[in-house]
LUMDO-519199 format. One line per 4 residues: their letters; for each residue x, y, z of C-alpha. Coordinates in steps of 0.001 Angstrom, whole numbers, plus 500000, padded with zeros to 6 digits. Example, Ala and Ser with C-alpha at 12.3 -4.5 7.8 and 13.67 -1.06 7.14 Angstrom:
LUMDO-519199
AS = 512300/495500/507800; 513670/498940/507140
This chain:
LUMDO-519199
MSNG = 815590/791811/780471; 817073/788904/778473; 820415/787231/779133; 823323/785857/777112
AELI = 821797/782408/776649; 818689/783934/775089; 820880/786095/772837; 822697/782977/771580
VKTV = 819402/781221/770827; 817960/784274/769091; 821039/784690/766884; 821030/781016/765877
SILE = 817337/781325/764971; 817972/784384/762803; 820775/782547/760993; 818129/779924/760087
IGAV = 820106/777016/761506; 817729/774071/761500; 818927/771714/764236; 820775/771563/767546
FGID = 822401/768343/768756; 823342/767996/772407; 823520/765894/775561; 822094/766255/779062
DFNT = 824592/768281/781092; 824198/770979/783737; 826284/773406/781638; 824318/772989/778412
NPVL = 820782/772114/779593; 819669/775738/780143; 820558/776580/776535; 819027/773366/775149
ELFE = 815779/774143/776946; 815717/777596/775372; 816288/776092/771920; 813379/773713/772550
STKI = 811086/776713/772973; 811843/777784/769369; 811124/776185/765982; 814631/774729/765876
NVIR = 814768/770932/765976; 816558/769875/769191; 817924/766327/769285; 819373/764972/772534
FPNQ = 821768/762047/772549; 823097/759847/775364; 826739/760736/774754; 829046/763140/772961
KIAS = 830288/760666/770364; 826860/759975/768868; 825852/763637/769073; 828985/764723/767206
LASS = 828626/762091/764476; 824939/762924/764005; 825584/766660/763768; 828300/766129/761153
IYGY = 825979/763915/759083; 823317/766648/759265; 825724/769073/757578; 826247/766585/754766
IKSS = 822561/765788/754229; 821278/769369/754485; 824314/771232/753030; 823970/773550/756018
PAIL = 825512/773386/759495; 823799/772206/762644; 824789/773302/766140; 826659/770739/768225
LLPG = 826244/771872/771853; 828643/770228/774297; 830202/770900/777691; 833752/772212/777437
SSQF = 835003/769887/780171; 836790/766560/779704; 833572/765086/778248; 834223/767212/775179
LDGL = 837035/764892/774064; 834492/762169/773260; 833006/764468/770625; 836207/764951/768662
SGIS = 835509/761958/766387; 832517/763661/764757; 834355/766981/764501; 837371/765373/762820
NAQY = 835041/763543/760443; 833374/766827/759464; 836803/768293/758761; 837901/765330/756640
QRWP = 834652/765152/754655; 834180/768925/754225; 830832/768854/756059; 829628/772133/757637
LIVI = 829205/772158/761435; 829172/774726/764247; 830411/773477/767608; 829429/775427/770730
TIST = 830948/774490/774077; 830140/775905/777502; 832003/775493/780784; 833583/777382/783657
DERN = 837008/778885/783006; 838974/776375/785040; 837375/773325/783370; 837665/774421/779743
ISHF = 839649/772075/777510; 837715/772794/774316; 840790/774389/772742; 841929/770846/771923
STSL = 839793/771129/768778; 841778/773984/767231; 843656/771734/764795; 840366/770186/763600
VKFY = 838326/773309/762844; 838455/776201/760398; 837707/778783/763060; 838003/778797/766852
QRCS = 837027/781624/769183; 836617/781850/772933; 833938/784348/773899; 833864/785748/777424
VLDK = 832029/789041/776849; 828405/789518/775888; 828843/792130/773174; 830825/789680/771006
VQKV = 828243/786861/771056; 826479/787778/767817; 829685/788623/765985; 831398/785290/766681
LIQA = 828257/783285/765846; 827909/785018/762478; 831616/784583/761783; 831494/780874/762675
FKCS = 828449/780397/760432; 829994/782171/757436; 833285/780348/757836; 831535/776967/758026
INGR = 829628/777317/754737; 832043/779306/752562; 835158/778104/750775; 836140/774645/751969
TGPT = 833112/773843/754119; 833822/772309/757495; 833532/772631/761286; 833934/775820/763314
HIHF = 834005/776174/767089; 832975/778782/769664; 833557/778379/773381; 831343/780478/775660
DSSV = 832344/780981/779269; 829407/780049/781494; 829298/783606/782847; 828189/784825/779407
LTAP = 824955/782809/779632; 823678/784599/782715; 824951/788080/781880; 822069/790537/781326
VEDS = 821656/792008/777850; 821595/795786/778091; 819046/797719/776057; 821893/799633/774438
LKQL = 823287/796464/772777; 822508/796495/769063; 820954/793134/768184; 820778/791240/764905
TKRN = 817266/791319/763435; 817628/789463/760123; 820079/787232/758314; 822384/788909/755833
SYTK = 821669/787411/752421; 825393/787453/751663; 826442/785046/754411; 826805/782491/751582
FSLL = 828982/783758/748751; 828691/782577/745162; 831989/782409/743318; 832316/782027/739562
PESN = 835420/781592/737406; 836248/784076/734683; 833867/783978/731739; 836611/783210/729221
RLDD = 837520/780047/731157; 833984/778742/730729; 834224/779549/727029; 837454/777544/726879
IVFL = 835649/774494/728300; 832911/774806/725687; 835515/775047/722927; 837405/771980/724161
LTKA = 834171/770039/724578; 833123/770704/720988; 836454/769292/719801; 836333/766159/721967
RNPL = 835339/762837/720422; 834929/760887/723666; 834078/763240/726541; 833384/761832/730000
IVVG = 832109/763497/733179; 833465/762086/736438; 831298/762945/739458; 832872/762920/742938
KNAA = 831700/763169/746522; 832161/766953/746669; 829562/767308/743915; 827138/765186/745933
SSSK = 827596/767293/749063; 827410/770676/747279; 824008/772288/747617; 821817/771764/744521
AHIQ = 824781/770902/742266; 822999/767672/741303; 820231/769654/739572; 822649/771206/737091
LRSL = 824621/767982/736696; 821480/766097/735705; 820635/768790/733164; 824158/768671/731744
VQNF = 823998/764905/731278; 820424/764712/730008; 820364/767747/727703; 823657/767068/725942
HLPF = 823869/763255/726158; 827157/763346/728020; 828324/760033/729519; 829334/759993/733182
ITTA = 830711/757808/735948; 830534/758368/739720; 832673/757531/742718; 831101/755597/745610
MARG = 829951/758551/747743; 828661/760427/744662; 826210/757713/743665; 822715/759099/743064
TVPD = 823917/762602/742176; 822801/761511/738736; 820684/758320/738971; 822682/755109/738598
FSQH = 820136/753759/736125; 820472/756719/733765; 821059/755660/730166; 824146/757893/730254
SFTV = 825703/756153/733270; 828815/754113/732516; 829921/753520/736105; 829561/749782/735586
IANE = 832469/750009/733117; 834235/752958/734716; 837767/751804/733942; 837048/751159/730281
SIEN = 835252/754514/730038; 838195/756430/731469; 840658/754625/729233; 838538/755391/726178
ADFL = 838049/759094/727004; 839948/761904/725333; 838385/764627/727487; 837638/764309/731222
ILVG = 835576/766778/733231; 836172/766110/736933; 833307/767604/738963; 833917/767659/742713
TSLK = 836611/765022/742465; 840254/764553/741543; 842500/761981/739964; 843664/761088/743448
ELSQ = 840096/760238/744501; 839679/758127/741379; 842736/756081/742264; 841363/755625/745806
NNFN = 838183/754230/744230; 840312/751714/742302; 839570/753404/738994; 842334/753375/736404
TFNK = 843247/756990/735873; 844483/756738/732298; 846022/754639/729663; 849469/756131/730193
NNKK = 850323/755796/726518; 847498/758164/725662; 848941/761636/726025; 846120/763278/724110
VKVI = 843626/763176/726959; 842589/766579/728265; 841560/767049/731889; 839438/769756/733468
QIDN = 838853/769886/737203; 835950/771836/738710; 835738/772286/742472; 834540/774871/744944
VPEE = 837843/775398/746772; 841290/776046/745272; 843166/773665/747578; 841341/770719/746004
IEDE = 842808/771512/742598; 845653/769163/741687; 848566/770023/739451; 851103/767245/739847
FIPF = 849306/763928/739746; 849757/763046/736073; 853258/764146/735041; 853263/761699/732095
LDTV = 850774/763868/730195; 851877/766622/727853; 849770/769068/729864; 848928/768260/733462
YELA = 845533/769957/733488; 844049/771785/730563; 841912/773943/732868; 841009/774193/736534
LVGD = 837877/776061/737599; 837088/777145/741137; 833602/778245/742075; 830232/777245/743486
LHDV = 829512/773965/741699; 825824/774679/741115; 826544/778102/739638; 829499/776958/737514
LECL = 827503/774068/736045; 824514/776337/735448; 826713/778696/733409; 828148/775747/731482
NERL = 824621/774508/730726; 823629/777930/729403; 826674/778194/727133; 826154/774720/725679
QAID = 822467/775421/725071; 823406/778618/723236; 825382/776631/720644; 822979/773638/720504
YVAR = 825745/771301/721615; 825283/767521/721536; 828062/765055/722387; 829719/763922/719136
SPLT = 830489/760338/720047; 827669/757789/719687; 829536/755693/722308; 828735/752512/720395
YLSK = 831787/750699/721729; 831152/751640/725376; 827447/750902/725091; 828210/747386/723875
LRDQ = 830626/746817/726743; 828102/748103/729265; 825333/745913/727870; 827618/742891/727992
KIRI = 828511/743511/731634; 824866/744026/732577; 823999/740680/730965; 826745/738963/732970
FTEL = 825483/740651/736128; 821908/739526/735438; 823056/735929/735082; 824937/736094/738390
EIAG = 821896/737263/740353; 819479/734599/739114; 818726/731951/741734; 818829/728291/740721
SPES = 815777/727400/742846; 813873/728640/745947; 816082/726366/748043; 819364/727663/746620
SVNM = 821868/729222/748994; 822060/733016/748961; 824903/734805/747188; 825607/738531/747267
FYAF = 824096/739154/743840; 820765/737499/744602; 820669/739106/748059; 820894/742615/746640
KSIR = 818365/741785/743923; 815893/740798/746645; 816775/743910/748670; 816228/746197/745657
ESFQ = 812809/744691/744982; 811788/744848/748657; 812683/748544/749001; 811397/749633/745589
EYQD = 808143/750979/747018; 810061/753223/749435; 813133/754044/747313; 812972/757843/747751
DVYS = 812833/757469/751544; 815522/754808/751965; 818849/756156/753248; 821594/753605/753610
VVEG = 824856/753266/755494; 827248/750616/754219; 830191/749146/756117; 832543/746330/755172
FDLS = 831700/746341/751452; 833996/747328/748609; 831852/749892/746820; 834669/750633/744386
NEFS = 833699/747383/742637; 832032/748456/739400; 829160/746027/739993; 828067/748077/743030
SLLY = 826117/750555/740888; 824020/747604/739692; 823860/745777/743014; 822312/748696/744869
PMFL = 821562/751674/742596; 820978/755153/743979; 818358/757569/742669; 818988/760646/744832
PKQL = 822183/762316/746066; 823356/761560/749609; 821240/758400/749895; 824361/756310/750466
IDVT = 827097/756736/753075; 830113/754487/752655; 831563/754231/756163; 834398/752012/754945
SLPV = 835872/755018/753122; 835787/757256/756217; 838898/757824/758354; 837350/756181/761452
PGNG = 835576/752911/760509; 833331/750962/762856; 830650/753614/763422; 828235/752551/760699
LLYA = 825278/751803/762964; 825768/755151/764721; 825569/756918/761344; 822374/755023/760508
MSLK = 820889/756100/763857; 821906/759672/763053; 820010/759591/759761; 816887/758489/761627
AIER = 817337/761328/764114; 817606/763874/761291; 814433/762710/759524; 812027/760386/761341
TWLS = 810123/759443/758168; 813157/757894/756471; 813841/754174/756371; 817336/754057/757802
VFFF = 819152/750929/756625; 822523/749661/757833; 824287/747129/755613; 827079/745314/757393
KEDA = 829395/742730/755871; 831042/740628/758527; 834723/741033/757800; 837697/741103/760178
PLTF = 838610/743296/761930; 835067/744691/761800; 832445/743200/764106; 828789/744069/764464
SVTD = 828277/746288/767510; 825515/744961/769760; 826188/747917/772083; 825267/750356/769308
LITS = 822147/748302/768560; 821093/748624/772212; 821696/752381/771952; 819382/752611/768932
ISND = 816668/750738/770862; 816958/752717/774089; 816962/756056/772243; 814076/755247/769887
LPVI = 816221/755524/766746; 815142/752413/764815; 817370/751017/762080; 816961/748101/759675
CIIF = 820188/746124/760155; 820988/743785/757260; 824001/741620/758076; 825841/739641/755406
NETK = 827057/736740/757523; 829738/734784/755644; 831355/733030/758624; 828011/731865/760059
SVRY = 829703/731686/763461; 827007/733866/765050; 823229/733909/764636; 822620/737634/764903
DLLC = 818857/737217/764671; 818853/735185/767904; 820491/738071/769770; 817290/740031/769197
QSLN = 815243/737834/771515; 816918/739239/774615; 816546/742791/773257; 812795/742524/772587
IDGF = 813159/743356/768911; 812421/741343/765783; 815145/739216/764222; 815015/737287/760964
SATT = 817352/734786/759340; 817825/733713/755727; 819767/730701/754473; 817978/730156/751139
TKDM = 816654/732485/748458; 813097/731764/749595; 814028/732674/753189; 815670/735832/751898
DTSL = 812540/737184/750218; 810331/736283/753194; 812687/737709/755823; 813001/741033/754017
KLGI = 809236/741368/753613; 808531/740539/757266; 811450/742647/758491; 810312/745800/756695
QAYL = 806725/745261/757869; 807872/744844/761488; 810059/747962/761250; 807221/750110/759935
KRKR = 804606/748709/762334; 806564/748546/765610; 808911/751453/764829; 811768/749530/766400
SVVI = 815064/748245/765068; 815082/744905/763274; 817965/742588/762368; 818016/740476/759205
DIQI = 820824/737906/759301; 821683/736658/755803; 823696/733438/755879; 825490/734240/752670
ESFP = 827782/732107/750549; 831145/733526/749517; 831177/734220/745816; 834022/732696/743789
ERAL = 836548/735398/742977; 836738/734221/739376; 833057/735080/738909; 833829/738717/739645
NVHL = 836722/738940/737195; 834705/739701/734104; 836642/739747/730838; 834957/741967/728304
VPKM = 835399/741811/724571; 838494/743664/723339; 838162/747085/721804; 837385/746955/718100
């Protein structure tokens, strides 16, 4: 006869949840060991903080929740950082805690999750797991939480208990707006002279939305820009990408389609929202949850929003593609003006990244040029975490272009900074074949965490750490000697190319973390203030 722990594991397997993250603890070990006997990927971490961050990242990368298995005692509090991050970022996650009645403090998470349930009886185990799963992936995706009393794990499962045998295909609901609203978008689009798609982070995290977005851009020659976390949803090097002149593109537009973003997010990315004298601009916002729809952010316009559509982003964009194909739509504007501006800015960028000689000091532009060339062979397998950089700078799409969605995590934009190396370790835990790269720009109050580097070494989660060292007060590569890992330093452009080549080779061969310390020169602020030709 099976028990409650086996029933939990069986139900999670039927729901096709792909990974379980946990720590070694006498309350959770029996369940972790059962999970390890299945096809589910079980990843153990040394502490709750890393486990919670890794499980939240999994939800973002896979667009499906993982299980975060933690004790419900005081140790649980250390896991709240990852849970709160999942809530803030709209990343799906299912938290399961286990403890004796008198030690349970897991209810502290109730303000951070969409759904919380304490389960103390065996016949409710399957019901609460299914409910937590459905709640995590539908509507505004996010974390849910179930607390099981330890007595449930050992309780025998009676033969009379009806057990789940297969996953209901309707656990994930597809929502579509009314058909006439889609027709309204098509009508407005045909009348627009300068349409522009703005892609936000919610589009990047929505399952398969990037497929339809790429079709929309490519088939109908629609220009687009992306926010920092949406980079790669449509490749940065697409001929239709105008992110490098995002502000000019927005100002020039008479019709904006916001996909998985809002005007508020644009302002947070330092994009100009509008030329306020232009009251003819029409705005459409498409998102998968109604609470993301804004209605008060641009009161200076004649109409705040022309349309707002709520629905599954993949399905909404698929319907829009079909309607535009039916009328053989092609964007009316040749975008000559914007294309000239973009080409001018790219030329300026190219001049900035050219090194004077092999012995020249390294600036940010040359450094990223060398990094791009070094990783080109592996570009589909490189997943990067960036901390300390301003990715809202329009040059960033040229400095380090993305080709796939979710390849870039901007930790600086997250509510709790300082965990960049932990996120990079998490990416390696999720997929061992990836090259996990952590870019860190030394900038007060941020400091590089040697403790986290030691954690990556001791837990066999190798990361390529590339440190942009402007102060030059510390030689990070020398710290590696005491840690028995490879460290490299670059002070000239020649050093830069060599250090990257040797660093990547060492990472792939030894399968251990490496540190590349780039002694970088601060770039004159005036060089970044590019003045483009005025509009003709």
